[in-house]
C-alpha positions as CSV (number, residue, x, y, z in Angstrom):
1,X,16.6,15.7,233.5
2,X,14.5,15.5,236.7
3,X,11.5,17.0,235.3
4,X,11.9,14.3,232.1
5,X,11.9,11.4,235.2
6,X,8.7,13.2,237.2
7,X,6.8,13.3,234.1
8,X,7.7,9.0,233.6
9,X,6.9,8.6,237.0
10,X,3.3,10.3,236.6
11,X,2.8,8.9,233.3
12,X,3.4,4.9,235.1
13,X,1.5,5.7,237.9
14,X,-1.6,7.1,235.4
15,X,-1.2,3.6,233.4
16,X,-0.9,1.5,236.2
17,X,-4.2,3.3,237.6
18,X,-5.9,3.1,234.6
19,X,-4.9,-0.7,234.4
20,X,-6.1,-1.2,237.6
21,X,-9.7,0.7,236.5
22,X,-9.9,-1.6,233.4
23,X,-9.6,-5.0,235.5
24,X,-12.2,-3.7,238.3
25,X,-14.6,-2.7,235.4
26,X,-13.9,-6.0,234.0
27,X,-14.7,-7.9,237.5
28,X,-17.4,-5.7,237.9
29,X,-19.0,-6.9,234.3
30,X,-18.0,-10.6,235.4
31,X,-20.0,-10.1,238.6
32,X,-23.3,-8.3,237.1
33,X,-23.5,-11.8,234.4
34,X,-23.2,-13.8,237.0
35,X,-25.9,-12.2,239.5
36,X,-28.4,-12.0,236.4
37,X,-27.7,-16.0,235.4
38,X,-28.1,-16.6,239.3
39,X,-31.1,-14.8,239.4
40,X,-32.4,-16.7,236.3
41,X,-31.9,-19.9,237.9
42,X,-33.5,-18.4,241.1
43,X,-36.4,-17.5,239.1
44,X,-37.0,-21.0,237.5
45,X,-36.5,-22.9,240.7
46,X,-39.2,-20.6,242.5
47,X,-41.7,-21.6,239.6
48,X,-40.9,-25.2,239.8
49,X,-41.1,-25.3,243.5
50,X,-44.8,-23.5,243.3
51,X,-45.7,-26.2,240.5
52,X,-44.8,-29.0,242.6
53,X,-46.7,-27.5,245.8
54,X,-49.8,-27.2,243.3
55,X,-49.1,-30.9,242.1
56,X,-48.5,-32.0,245.7
57,X,-51.8,-30.3,247.1
58,X,-53.7,-32.2,244.3
59,X,-52.5,-35.4,244.9
60,X,-53.2,-34.6,248.7
61,X,-56.9,-33.9,247.6
62,X,-57.0,-37.0,245.7
63,X,-55.8,-39.2,248.3
64,X,-58.3,-37.6,250.8
65,X,-61.3,-38.0,248.5
66,X,-60.4,-42.1,248.1
67,X,-62.5,-44.0,249.5
68,X,-60.7,-46.6,251.5
69,X,-62.4,-49.7,250.9
70,X,-61.6,-49.2,247.1
71,X,-58.2,-51.2,247.8
72,X,-55.5,-48.0,248.5
73,X,-55.2,-47.2,252.1
74,X,-54.2,-44.0,252.8
75,X,-50.5,-43.5,253.6
76,X,-49.6,-43.2,257.3
77,X,-45.9,-42.1,258.2
78,X,-46.0,-43.5,261.6
79,X,-47.8,-46.9,261.0
80,X,-45.9,-47.7,257.5
81,X,-42.3,-47.1,258.5
82,X,-39.8,-49.4,257.3
83,X,-38.5,-52.1,259.5
84,X,-34.7,-50.4,259.7
85,X,-36.2,-47.3,261.5
């Protein structure tokens, strides 16, 4: 009788440990997918930021190359502040 109870207890403990391992594996797989998705987002955002920086540099060069007498004055942040500042 005692041996049967011990075997049942051992079996229950093993089943519980196996269930915990499966849960941990599922959680790890979910986290790996999340990390891969975040990495993709970060990579895309980094590429977008570099593109925007290049575009901004081109705009600055274009503005600096313009003649102020051509009708468009260069933008000065401090001089062109809105009245509510």
